[in-house]
ChimeraX commands (.cxc) that place a marker at each C-alpha (Angstrom):
marker #1 position 8.09,-1.36,8.86 radius 0.5
marker #1 position 11.76,-1.14,8.66 radius 0.5
marker #1 position 12.08,-0.68,12.58 radius 0.5
marker #1 position 10.30,-4.02,12.98 radius 0.5
marker #1 position 12.76,-5.79,10.75 radius 0.5
marker #1 position 15.67,-4.27,12.53 radius 0.5
marker #1 position 14.19,-5.08,15.86 radius 0.5
marker #1 position 13.68,-8.57,14.69 radius 0.5
marker #1 position 17.20,-8.97,13.67 radius 0.5
marker #1 position 18.53,-7.51,16.79 radius 0.5
marker #1 position 16.83,-10.13,19.02 radius 0.5
marker #1 position 17.78,-12.90,16.79 radius 0.5
marker #1 position 21.35,-11.46,16.93 radius 0.5
marker #1 position 21.24,-11.47,20.66 radius 0.5
marker #1 position 19.94,-14.94,20.82 radius 0.5
marker #1 position 22.93,-16.31,19.09 radius 0.5
marker #1 position 25.05,-15.66,22.19 radius 0.5
marker #1 position 22.85,-17.71,24.24 radius 0.5
marker #1 position 24.54,-21.12,23.87 radius 0.5
marker #1 position 22.47,-23.79,21.99 radius 0.5
marker #1 position 19.98,-21.27,21.09 radius 0.5
marker #1 position 22.35,-20.09,18.27 radius 0.5
marker #1 position 20.63,-22.57,16.17 radius 0.5
marker #1 position 17.52,-20.73,16.11 radius 0.5
marker #1 position 19.15,-17.64,14.09 radius 0.5
marker #1 position 21.13,-19.96,12.04 radius 0.5
marker #1 position 18.50,-21.68,10.38 radius 0.5
marker #1 position 16.44,-18.53,9.69 radius 0.5
marker #1 position 15.86,-17.40,6.23 radius 0.5
marker #1 position 17.34,-14.21,4.47 radius 0.5
marker #1 position 19.84,-13.55,7.22 radius 0.5
marker #1 position 21.46,-10.01,6.89 radius 0.5
marker #1 position 25.30,-9.30,7.19 radius 0.5
marker #1 position 24.59,-8.20,10.71 radius 0.5
marker #1 position 22.74,-11.31,11.75 radius 0.5
marker #1 position 25.25,-13.52,10.06 radius 0.5
marker #1 position 28.16,-11.96,11.91 radius 0.5
marker #1 position 26.45,-12.59,15.08 radius 0.5
marker #1 position 25.52,-16.21,14.20 radius 0.5
marker #1 position 29.22,-17.05,13.15 radius 0.5
marker #1 position 30.38,-15.55,16.60 radius 0.5
marker #1 position 27.66,-17.26,18.56 radius 0.5
marker #1 position 28.47,-20.66,17.11 radius 0.5
marker #1 position 32.17,-19.92,17.58 radius 0.5
marker #1 position 31.36,-19.21,21.15 radius 0.5
marker #1 position 29.41,-22.43,21.76 radius 0.5
marker #1 position 32.17,-24.27,20.18 radius 0.5
marker #1 position 34.51,-22.78,22.99 radius 0.5
marker #1 position 32.06,-23.58,25.69 radius 0.5
marker #1 position 32.15,-27.09,24.55 radius 0.5
marker #1 position 35.85,-27.28,24.28 radius 0.5
marker #1 position 36.29,-25.54,27.87 radius 0.5
marker #1 position 33.88,-27.88,29.31 radius 0.5
marker #1 position 36.03,-31.01,28.14 radius 0.5
marker #1 position 39.08,-29.32,29.01 radius 0.5
marker #1 position 38.02,-28.68,32.67 radius 0.5
marker #1 position 36.88,-32.14,32.89 radius 0.5
marker #1 position 40.00,-33.58,31.95 radius 0.5
marker #1 position 41.90,-31.33,34.34 radius 0.5
marker #1 position 39.46,-32.30,36.98 radius 0.5
marker #1 position 40.14,-36.03,36.40 radius 0.5
marker #1 position 44.13,-35.76,36.47 radius 0.5
marker #1 position 45.33,-32.69,38.11 radius 0.5
marker #1 position 41.99,-32.42,40.22 radius 0.5
marker #1 position 43.43,-35.59,42.31 radius 0.5
marker #1 position 46.02,-33.87,43.78 radius 0.5
marker #1 position 44.80,-33.45,47.29 radius 0.5
marker #1 position 44.56,-29.67,48.20 radius 0.5
marker #1 position 46.46,-27.93,45.27 radius 0.5
marker #1 position 44.38,-29.86,42.46 radius 0.5
marker #1 position 40.99,-29.16,44.21 radius 0.5
marker #1 position 42.05,-25.49,44.25 radius 0.5
marker #1 position 43.33,-25.42,40.81 radius 0.5
marker #1 position 39.85,-26.86,39.42 radius 0.5
marker #1 position 38.01,-24.26,41.41 radius 0.5
marker #1 position 40.14,-21.30,40.02 radius 0.5
marker #1 position 40.02,-22.67,36.49 radius 0.5
marker #1 position 36.40,-23.12,36.70 radius 0.5
marker #1 position 35.80,-19.73,38.01 radius 0.5
marker #1 position 37.90,-17.98,35.28 radius 0.5
marker #1 position 36.45,-20.08,32.44 radius 0.5
marker #1 position 32.95,-19.19,33.66 radius 0.5
marker #1 position 33.53,-15.48,34.07 radius 0.5
marker #1 position 35.24,-15.03,30.87 radius 0.5
marker #1 position 32.42,-16.84,28.90 radius 0.5
marker #1 position 29.91,-15.12,30.99 radius 0.5
marker #1 position 31.44,-11.63,30.14 radius 0.5
marker #1 position 31.63,-12.28,26.27 radius 0.5
marker #1 position 28.03,-13.87,26.22 radius 0.5
marker #1 position 26.87,-10.66,27.90 radius 0.5
marker #1 position 28.81,-8.22,25.69 radius 0.5
marker #1 position 27.70,-10.16,22.60 radius 0.5
marker #1 position 24.02,-9.90,23.79 radius 0.5
marker #1 position 24.04,-6.26,24.62 radius 0.5
marker #1 position 26.10,-5.23,21.45 radius 0.5
marker #1 position 23.57,-7.24,19.15 radius 0.5
marker #1 position 20.73,-5.75,21.06 radius 0.5
marker #1 position 22.01,-2.13,20.30 radius 0.5
marker #1 position 22.62,-3.22,16.83 radius 0.5
marker #1 position 26.39,-2.73,16.93 radius 0.5
marker #1 position 28.86,-5.09,14.92 radius 0.5
marker #1 position 31.14,-6.45,17.56 radius 0.5
marker #1 position 34.11,-8.59,16.97 radius 0.5
marker #1 position 35.03,-10.85,19.85 radius 0.5
marker #1 position 38.71,-10.45,20.64 radius 0.5
marker #1 position 40.85,-13.77,20.19 radius 0.5
marker #1 position 37.48,-15.48,19.02 radius 0.5
marker #1 position 37.17,-13.70,15.61 radius 0.5
marker #1 position 39.51,-15.78,13.58 radius 0.5
marker #1 position 37.65,-18.93,14.46 radius 0.5
marker #1 position 34.28,-17.28,13.76 radius 0.5
marker #1 position 35.36,-16.10,10.47 radius 0.5
marker #1 position 35.78,-19.57,9.27 radius 0.5
marker #1 position 32.23,-20.68,10.35 radius 0.5
marker #1 position 30.30,-20.87,6.85 radius 0.5
marker #1 position 27.18,-18.99,7.31 radius 0.5
marker #1 position 25.40,-17.02,4.77 radius 0.5
marker link #1:1,2 radius 0.2
marker link #1:2,3 radius 0.2
marker link #1:3,4 radius 0.2
marker link #1:4,5 radius 0.2
marker link #1:5,6 radius 0.2
marker link #1:6,7 radius 0.2
marker link #1:7,8 radius 0.2
marker link #1:8,9 radius 0.2
marker link #1:9,10 radius 0.2
marker link #1:10,11 radius 0.2
marker link #1:11,12 radius 0.2
marker link #1:12,13 radius 0.2
marker link #1:13,14 radius 0.2
marker link #1:14,15 radius 0.2
marker link #1:15,16 radius 0.2
marker link #1:16,17 radius 0.2
marker link #1:17,18 radius 0.2
marker link #1:18,19 radius 0.2
marker link #1:19,20 radius 0.2
marker link #1:20,21 radius 0.2
marker link #1:21,22 radius 0.2
marker link #1:22,23 radius 0.2
marker link #1:23,24 radius 0.2
marker link #1:24,25 radius 0.2
marker link #1:25,26 radius 0.2
marker link #1:26,27 radius 0.2
marker link #1:27,28 radius 0.2
marker link #1:28,29 radius 0.2
marker link #1:29,30 radius 0.2
marker link #1:30,31 radius 0.2
marker link #1:31,32 radius 0.2
marker link #1:32,33 radius 0.2
marker link #1:33,34 radius 0.2
marker link #1:34,35 radius 0.2
marker link #1:35,36 radius 0.2
marker link #1:36,37 radius 0.2
marker link #1:37,38 radius 0.2
marker link #1:38,39 radius 0.2
marker link #1:39,40 radius 0.2
marker link #1:40,41 radius 0.2
marker link #1:41,42 radius 0.2
marker link #1:42,43 radius 0.2
marker link #1:43,44 radius 0.2
marker link #1:44,45 radius 0.2
marker link #1:45,46 radius 0.2
marker link #1:46,47 radius 0.2
marker link #1:47,48 radius 0.2
marker link #1:48,49 radius 0.2
marker link #1:49,50 radius 0.2
marker link #1:50,51 radius 0.2
marker link #1:51,52 radius 0.2
marker link #1:52,53 radius 0.2
marker link #1:53,54 radius 0.2
marker link #1:54,55 radius 0.2
marker link #1:55,56 radius 0.2
marker link #1:56,57 radius 0.2
marker link #1:57,58 radius 0.2
marker link #1:58,59 radius 0.2
marker link #1:59,60 radius 0.2
marker link #1:60,61 radius 0.2
marker link #1:61,62 radius 0.2
marker link #1:62,63 radius 0.2
marker link #1:63,64 radius 0.2
marker link #1:64,65 radius 0.2
marker link #1:65,66 radius 0.2
marker link #1:66,67 radius 0.2
marker link #1:67,68 radius 0.2
marker link #1:68,69 radius 0.2
marker link #1:69,70 radius 0.2
marker link #1:70,71 radius 0.2
marker link #1:71,72 radius 0.2
marker link #1:72,73 radius 0.2
marker link #1:73,74 radius 0.2
marker link #1:74,75 radius 0.2
marker link #1:75,76 radius 0.2
marker link #1:76,77 radius 0.2
marker link #1:77,78 radius 0.2
marker link #1:78,79 radius 0.2
marker link #1:79,80 radius 0.2
marker link #1:80,81 radius 0.2
marker link #1:81,82 radius 0.2
marker link #1:82,83 radius 0.2
marker link #1:83,84 radius 0.2
marker link #1:84,85 radius 0.2
marker link #1:85,86 radius 0.2
marker link #1:86,87 radius 0.2
marker link #1:87,88 radius 0.2
marker link #1:88,89 radius 0.2
marker link #1:89,90 radius 0.2
marker link #1:90,91 radius 0.2
marker link #1:91,92 radius 0.2
marker link #1:92,93 radius 0.2
marker link #1:93,94 radius 0.2
marker link #1:94,95 radius 0.2
marker link #1:95,96 radius 0.2
marker link #1:96,97 radius 0.2
marker link #1:97,98 radius 0.2
marker link #1:98,99 radius 0.2
marker link #1:99,100 radius 0.2
marker link #1:100,101 radius 0.2
marker link #1:101,102 radius 0.2
marker link #1:102,103 radius 0.2
marker link #1:103,104 radius 0.2
marker link #1:104,105 radius 0.2
marker link #1:105,106 radius 0.2
marker link #1:106,107 radius 0.2
marker link #1:107,108 radius 0.2
marker link #1:108,109 radius 0.2
marker link #1:109,110 radius 0.2
marker link #1:110,111 radius 0.2
marker link #1:111,112 radius 0.2
marker link #1:112,113 radius 0.2
marker link #1:113,114 radius 0.2
marker link #1:114,115 radius 0.2
marker link #1:115,116 radius 0.2
marker link #1:116,117 radius 0.2
view
């Protein structure tokens, strides 16, 4: 029976990194410290994704209007943010599936401030 609980928590921990789906494990009852840690990080990642989206839209609306250079800047920034967030999402998902407690670099301080018990 213990393996079933661990597998469930691993899956819920992995779901935390799938953007808006972080709310499914956040509202589950009896979260272990493992699951609470991944919920905090998943919520912090969602916050960064939303902030990056707005940042990129502002850059696109301002600097993106520069004829060629602005277009290239917007494309490169979109690519960099997409790849960075994709990398963190995949790493968090894999670490949670293997039952490892992973601290996302640079996002860890923000994640510690999320009040999830």
